[in-house]
C-alpha positions as CSV (number, residue, x, y, z in Angstrom):
1,M,27.3,38.8,32.1
2,P,24.1,39.4,33.3
3,T,22.9,39.3,37.4
4,P,19.9,37.4,38.6
5,I,17.7,38.5,41.1
6,A,15.8,35.8,42.8
7,M,13.2,35.7,45.6
8,P,15.8,34.3,48.8
9,K,14.6,31.8,50.6
10,L,15.5,33.5,54.3
11,G,14.2,30.9,56.9
12,M,12.7,26.8,57.4
13,S,9.5,27.9,56.5
14,M,9.3,30.7,54.0
15,Q,7.9,29.5,50.7
16,E,7.1,32.7,49.0
17,G,7.7,36.4,49.1
18,R,5.6,39.3,48.4
19,V,7.8,42.8,46.3
20,V,7.4,45.7,48.5
21,A,9.8,48.1,46.8
22,W,11.8,48.3,43.9
23,P,14.1,51.6,45.3
24,F,15.9,52.4,41.7
25,P,14.6,53.3,38.6
26,L,15.5,51.0,35.5
27,G,18.6,51.9,33.6
28,T,20.3,53.3,36.8
29,R,23.8,52.1,38.2
30,V,23.9,50.4,41.5
31,E,27.1,49.1,43.3
32,R,27.2,46.0,44.8
33,G,25.6,45.7,48.3
34,A,23.1,48.7,47.4
35,I,19.4,47.8,48.5
36,V,18.0,46.9,44.9
37,L,15.1,45.2,46.5
38,V,12.5,45.2,49.3
39,I,10.7,42.2,49.7
40,E,7.8,40.8,52.7
41,S,8.0,37.6,54.4
42,E,6.6,35.8,57.4
43,K,5.8,39.5,58.9
44,A,8.2,41.6,58.3
45,E,10.4,43.4,55.3
46,V,13.6,42.7,54.3
47,E,16.0,44.4,52.4
48,I,17.4,42.6,50.1
49,E,21.0,43.5,48.3
50,A,22.7,43.6,45.0
51,T,25.1,40.9,44.5
52,A,26.7,42.3,41.8
53,S,27.9,46.0,40.5
54,G,25.9,47.1,37.0
55,F,23.0,48.9,35.3
56,F,19.6,47.7,37.3
57,R,18.4,46.2,33.8
58,H,14.9,44.3,33.8
59,V,12.3,43.7,35.9
60,Y,10.2,40.1,36.1
61,V,7.9,40.4,39.1
62,A,6.0,44.5,39.9
63,V,5.5,45.6,43.2
64,D,2.7,43.7,45.5
65,E,2.9,40.3,43.7
66,T,3.5,37.6,45.9
67,V,5.8,34.5,44.6
68,P,7.2,31.7,45.2
69,C,11.1,31.4,46.6
70,G,13.3,31.4,43.7
71,T,11.1,33.5,41.1
72,L,13.2,36.1,39.1
73,L,12.3,39.1,40.3
74,G,15.1,41.5,38.4
75,A,18.3,41.4,36.7
76,I,21.4,43.2,36.1
77,T,23.5,44.3,33.6
78,E,27.3,45.6,33.7
79,T,26.3,47.7,31.0
80,P,23.3,50.2,30.2
81,D,23.5,48.5,26.5
82,E,24.8,45.1,26.4
83,S,22.9,42.4,24.4
84,F,20.3,41.4,27.0
85,D,17.7,38.9,25.7
86,A,15.2,39.0,29.3
87,D,13.1,35.9,27.9
88,A,16.2,34.0,27.4
89,F,17.5,35.4,30.6
90,R,14.0,34.1,32.5
91,R,14.2,30.5,31.0
92,A,17.3,30.1,32.3
93,H,17.1,31.2,36.0
94,D,13.6,31.5,36.8
95,R,13.5,28.4,39.4
96,P,10.6,28.8,41.7
97,E,9.9,26.4,44.4
98,A,6.5,24.4,44.5
99,P,4.5,25.4,47.8
100,R,4.7,22.8,50.1
101,A,1.3,21.1,51.0
102,V,-0.2,20.4,53.9
103,P,-1.4,17.5,55.4
104,V,-5.3,16.7,55.4
105,Q,-4.7,16.0,59.2
106,A,-2.7,18.3,60.5
107,N,-5.4,20.9,58.9
108,A,-8.5,19.7,58.4
109,A,-10.3,22.6,58.4
110,R,-13.2,21.3,56.6
111,P,-14.6,18.1,55.6
112,A,-13.9,16.6,51.9
113,P,-16.8,16.8,49.9
114,S,-18.8,14.1,49.2
115,P,-19.2,12.4,46.1
116,A,-22.0,13.7,43.5
117,A,-24.5,10.8,43.0
118,G,-23.8,8.5,41.0
119,A,-20.4,9.3,40.1
120,P,-17.4,6.7,41.7
121,S,-16.1,6.7,45.1
122,A,-12.9,6.9,43.7
123,V,-11.6,9.7,41.8
124,R,-8.2,8.9,39.9
125,K,-5.3,11.5,40.7
126,A,-3.8,13.6,37.3
127,I,-0.3,12.9,37.9
128,A,2.1,14.3,35.0
129,P,4.6,11.6,33.5
130,A,7.5,13.4,35.0
131,A,6.1,13.9,38.5
132,R,5.0,9.9,37.6
133,A,9.3,9.0,36.7
134,R,10.5,11.2,40.3
135,A,8.4,9.4,42.3
136,R,10.0,6.4,41.1
137,E,13.0,7.7,41.2
138,L,12.6,8.9,45.3
139,G,11.1,5.8,46.6
140,I,7.6,7.7,47.1
141,D,4.3,6.7,46.6
142,V,3.2,9.3,44.2
143,A,-0.6,8.7,45.4
144,R,0.2,10.6,48.7
145,V,1.5,13.9,46.5
146,S,-1.0,16.7,46.7
147,G,-0.9,18.8,43.0
148,S,-0.6,22.3,42.3
149,G,-0.9,21.7,39.0
150,P,-4.4,22.6,36.7
151,G,-6.9,20.6,38.1
152,G,-5.4,19.4,41.0
153,R,-2.9,17.8,38.3
154,V,0.7,16.6,40.3
155,T,3.8,17.7,39.0
156,R,7.4,17.2,39.1
157,E,8.3,20.3,41.6
158,D,5.2,18.6,43.7
159,V,6.6,15.2,44.1
160,D,10.2,17.4,45.1
161,A,8.7,19.5,47.8
162,F,6.6,16.3,49.0
163,A,10.1,14.8,49.4
164,A,11.6,17.9,51.6
165,R,8.8,17.7,53.5
166,E,9.3,14.1,54.5
167,R,13.1,14.4,54.7
168,D,12.1,16.8,57.4
169,R,9.8,14.6,59.4
170,V,10.9,13.0,62.8
171,E,9.2,10.0,63.7
172,V,8.4,10.8,67.7
173,A,6.3,7.8,68.9
174,P,4.6,5.1,66.7
175,G,2.9,6.4,63.7
176,V,3.8,9.9,65.2
177,A,6.0,12.3,62.8
178,L,7.1,15.8,63.8
179,E,8.1,17.8,61.3
180,A,11.8,19.4,62.4
181,P,13.3,21.8,59.4
182,A,16.7,22.8,60.0
183,I,18.9,25.0,58.2
184,G,22.7,26.3,58.9
185,Q,25.8,24.4,60.2
186,G,27.3,24.8,63.5
187,D,26.6,24.1,67.0
188,P,22.8,22.7,67.4
189,V,19.9,25.2,68.1
190,V,16.7,23.5,68.2
191,L,13.8,26.6,68.3
192,L,10.2,25.6,69.9
193,P,7.3,27.8,68.7
194,G,4.0,28.7,71.4
195,F,0.6,28.4,71.3
196,G,-0.8,28.4,67.5
197,T,1.8,28.8,65.8
198,D,4.8,27.0,64.0
199,V,8.5,27.7,63.8
200,A,7.5,30.4,61.6
201,A,7.4,32.5,64.7
202,F,10.9,32.5,64.5
203,A,11.1,34.0,60.7
204,R,13.6,37.4,62.6
205,Q,15.4,34.9,64.1
206,T,16.2,32.3,62.2
207,P,18.5,33.8,59.0
208,A,21.3,35.6,62.2
209,L,20.9,32.0,63.6
210,A,21.9,30.0,61.0
211,T,25.3,31.9,60.6
212,A,26.4,30.3,63.1
213,Y,24.5,27.6,64.2
214,R,22.9,24.4,63.1
215,V,19.0,25.8,63.4
216,I,16.3,22.9,64.1
217,G,12.8,24.5,64.2
218,V,10.3,21.8,65.7
219,N,6.6,22.4,64.6
220,P,4.7,20.3,67.4
221,R,1.9,17.4,66.6
222,G,-1.0,18.8,65.1
223,V,0.6,22.0,63.8
224,A,1.6,22.2,60.0
225,G,3.1,19.0,58.3
226,S,3.3,17.5,61.7
227,D,0.9,14.5,62.3
228,A,-2.3,15.1,64.3
229,P,-2.6,11.7,66.7
230,A,-6.3,11.6,68.7
231,G,-6.7,12.5,72.2
232,P,-8.1,15.1,74.7
233,A,-4.6,17.2,75.4
234,Y,-1.2,17.5,73.9
235,D,0.7,17.8,76.4
236,V,3.5,20.1,77.4
237,A,6.1,17.1,79.2
238,Q,4.9,15.4,76.0
239,M,6.1,18.1,73.9
240,A,9.2,18.5,75.7
241,T,10.2,14.8,75.0
242,D,8.6,15.2,71.6
243,A,11.7,18.2,70.7
244,G,14.2,15.3,72.1
245,H,13.7,13.2,70.2
246,C,14.6,15.5,66.7
247,F,18.0,16.1,67.9
248,A,20.9,14.2,69.1
249,G,23.1,15.5,72.0
250,A,23.4,18.5,73.9
251,V,22.1,21.5,72.5
252,H,21.0,25.2,72.7
253,V,17.3,25.2,73.6
254,I,14.8,28.4,72.4
255,G,10.8,28.4,73.6
256,A,8.8,30.7,73.2
257,S,5.5,30.5,75.3
258,L,3.9,27.2,75.2
259,G,7.1,26.6,73.6
260,A,8.8,27.9,76.9
261,A,7.0,25.6,78.7
262,A,8.2,22.3,77.0
263,A,11.8,24.1,77.0
264,I,11.6,24.3,81.1
265,E,10.3,20.6,80.5
266,L,13.0,19.4,79.0
267,A,15.9,21.5,80.7
268,L,14.5,19.9,84.4
269,A,14.3,16.4,82.8
270,H,16.9,16.0,80.6
271,P,19.4,18.3,81.9
272,E,22.4,16.9,80.3
273,R,20.8,17.8,77.1
274,V,20.5,21.5,77.5
275,R,23.9,23.7,77.0
276,S,21.8,26.7,77.5
277,L,18.0,28.2,77.8
278,V,16.4,30.7,76.1
279,L,13.2,31.6,77.4
280,I,10.8,34.4,75.4
281,T,7.8,35.6,77.1
282,P,7.9,32.4,79.5
283,F,5.1,31.7,82.6
284,V,4.7,28.9,84.9
285,T,1.1,29.7,86.1
286,A,-1.2,30.8,83.1
287,S,-3.1,33.8,84.3
288,P,-7.2,34.5,84.0
289,R,-6.3,36.7,80.8
290,L,-4.2,34.3,78.7
291,V,-7.1,31.3,79.6
292,A,-9.7,33.6,78.1
293,V,-7.4,34.6,75.4
294,L,-6.5,31.1,74.4
295,E,-10.7,30.2,74.8
296,A,-11.6,32.8,72.0
297,W,-8.7,32.1,69.9
298,I,-9.4,28.7,69.7
299,A,-13.7,29.5,69.3
300,L,-12.5,32.0,66.4
301,A,-10.9,28.9,65.2
302,R,-13.6,27.2,64.4
303,E,-15.8,29.9,63.1
304,A,-14.0,32.8,61.7
305,T,-11.2,33.1,58.4
306,P,-8.0,33.0,58.8
307,L,-7.5,37.0,58.2
308,A,-10.5,37.5,60.9
309,L,-8.6,35.3,63.3
310,A,-5.4,37.1,62.8
311,T,-6.9,41.0,62.9
312,A,-8.2,39.5,66.9
313,L,-5.1,38.2,67.8
314,L,-3.4,41.0,66.8
315,P,-3.6,43.4,69.9
316,W,-3.1,40.7,72.3
317,L,-0.1,40.0,70.7
318,F,1.1,43.4,70.1
319,G,2.7,46.8,71.2
320,A,1.1,50.1,70.8
321,G,3.9,50.9,68.6
322,T,3.1,48.1,66.0
323,L,-0.7,48.6,65.7
324,A,0.2,52.2,65.4
325,D,1.8,52.0,62.0
326,E,-1.0,50.8,59.4
327,R,1.6,49.3,57.4
328,A,3.5,46.9,59.8
329,R,-0.1,46.1,61.5
330,A,-1.7,45.1,57.4
331,R,1.8,43.1,57.3
332,T,1.4,41.5,60.3
333,V,-2.0,40.4,60.3
334,R,-1.1,38.9,56.7
335,G,2.2,36.9,58.6
336,L,-0.4,36.3,61.5
337,A,-3.0,34.6,58.8
338,E,-0.5,32.3,57.0
339,I,0.3,31.1,60.5
340,A,-3.4,30.0,61.5
341,V,-4.1,27.9,58.1
342,R,-1.2,25.9,59.3
343,V,-2.4,25.4,63.3
344,P,-6.3,23.6,63.1
345,A,-8.6,24.5,65.6
346,A,-8.6,20.9,67.0
347,T,-5.0,21.6,67.7
348,L,-4.9,24.5,69.2
349,A,-8.0,23.2,71.5
350,C,-5.5,20.4,72.4
351,Q,-3.0,22.6,72.7
352,A,-4.8,24.2,75.1
353,A,-5.8,21.7,77.8
354,G,-2.0,20.6,77.6
355,L,-1.2,24.2,78.9
356,R,-4.0,24.4,81.3
357,A,-3.1,21.0,83.3
358,W,0.8,21.9,83.4
359,S,0.4,25.6,84.2
360,G,0.9,25.7,88.3
361,T,3.2,22.7,89.0
362,R,6.7,23.6,87.9
363,A,6.8,26.8,89.9
364,N,8.6,25.3,92.8
365,D,10.9,23.6,90.7
366,L,12.9,26.7,88.8
367,A,15.8,26.6,91.3
368,R,16.7,23.6,89.5
369,I,17.2,23.9,86.2
370,A,20.8,24.4,85.9
371,A,21.4,25.9,82.3
372,P,22.7,28.8,81.6
373,T,19.4,30.6,81.2
374,L,18.3,33.8,79.7
375,V,14.7,35.0,80.1
376,I,13.1,37.5,77.0
377,A,10.3,39.8,78.0
378,G,8.1,41.8,76.8
379,G,7.3,45.3,78.7
380,D,4.0,45.4,77.5
381,D,3.3,42.0,77.4
382,L,-0.2,41.6,78.1
383,L,-0.4,37.8,78.2
384,T,2.2,36.6,80.6
385,P,3.4,39.6,82.3
386,D,5.5,37.6,85.2
387,A,8.4,36.4,83.0
388,A,10.5,38.3,84.9
389,S,9.3,36.8,88.3
390,V,10.6,33.5,86.2
391,A,14.2,35.1,85.9
392,R,14.4,35.7,89.9
393,A,13.5,31.9,90.0
394,I,16.5,30.1,87.9
395,P,19.9,30.3,89.8
396,G,21.7,32.9,87.5
397,A,19.1,33.3,84.8
398,Q,19.6,37.2,82.6
399,L,16.5,39.0,81.8
400,L,16.1,41.4,79.0
401,V,12.4,43.0,79.1
402,V,12.2,44.8,75.8
403,P,10.5,48.1,76.8
404,G,7.3,48.8,74.1
405,A,6.9,45.2,72.7
406,G,4.0,42.7,72.9
407,H,3.4,39.3,73.9
408,A,5.3,38.5,70.2
409,V,8.5,40.3,71.1
410,A,10.8,38.2,69.0
411,L,8.6,39.7,65.7
412,E,8.2,43.1,67.4
413,A,11.8,43.7,68.9
414,P,14.2,41.6,66.2
415,D,17.3,43.5,67.0
416,A,17.4,43.5,70.6
417,V,15.9,40.1,71.0
418,N,18.4,38.5,68.4
419,A,21.5,40.3,70.1
420,A,20.6,39.1,73.3
421,I,19.8,35.4,72.1
422,E,23.8,35.5,70.2
423,A,25.3,36.8,73.1
424,H,23.7,34.1,75.5
425,L,24.8,31.4,72.8
426,R,28.3,32.7,73.1
427,I,28.3,32.4,77.3
428,G,26.6,28.7,76.6
429,R,29.1,27.4,74.1
430,R,31.5,28.2,76.3
431,G,30.4,26.5,79.0
């Protein structure tokens, strides 16, 4: 019986992956557990193990191609010469996921084009009959669904993707819903991403945590599929309040950078809801360098392409080791550009305004944090170099400084970060 090799879904935000390498030549015998494929997803290369022993028989997706999760990539057969119909196997096992469309209000990089002179003011959307039927079945207004088919035609897959995205959304205020995808089972762990990022910033932590925990990522206002209400600022205290609506009871909270600020607010305002706290590259007073980089970030987001923005941000977020590795540098830029598309300049401006207003307001309150706390810092972090002082101010807090890592330490040194988080969560569970 042939065994399929498909593009895996390794995290809550992963939608597609790129084939980096097929380590074995066709016809080679592979053992279960051997590395049969290397993919790139969400700024990292991941080795995929064979789920069965046999012979590497067929490749459907070549190196350097990017395909949606669920796409059939290759096949393993039990013997080298058994009957194998590659086309029939593809029809039976190729199940690509439709990409999740980003709502216009959360990614309004450019205005919609004006209709041509004499054209009707409303254009009838092309909708496949199967999509219309699926929308009726799920109770969805198909007019709200973006189409990915030819000419923007709405497909059944588009409707299913829209339904999945809606299931992830949680109302946090009247008319405001946040995207809060979840994965795994067990005690809940809540992830709060930093400035200008979404839950993909935890791409290297989510799969590891999901083996033992229910992992809930919270995309803040204006990010990815979360609503972007009008206003001059997205306050840090409001971010914490919003996050609190996305889970029930007491949880383990992990926040990075601006997300760490929201985690601090949550631990101070609602200590009964925070079982343990992980603060990655935290700050309580924004440095002049951090403020300047945020201003440049916003300006570039307004004027430059996502790829150009990612290229400019790279040396501020990562350490010398990543910057010296050409392959890692290129991979990381691609991943940052994907995130940049999901966080428009208007959202960045609101986040920066909230960050500046919060800066310096909580330095004297850290001693009131009662939850077991782990602080993780990058040894080469240029943006929040005072993380160690945050750890010293919180009673009993543990500190991990990762040498050579920059501000994006969770992406740059995932093994060290994950090991520290998992050990800390075990302490929090006992508590």
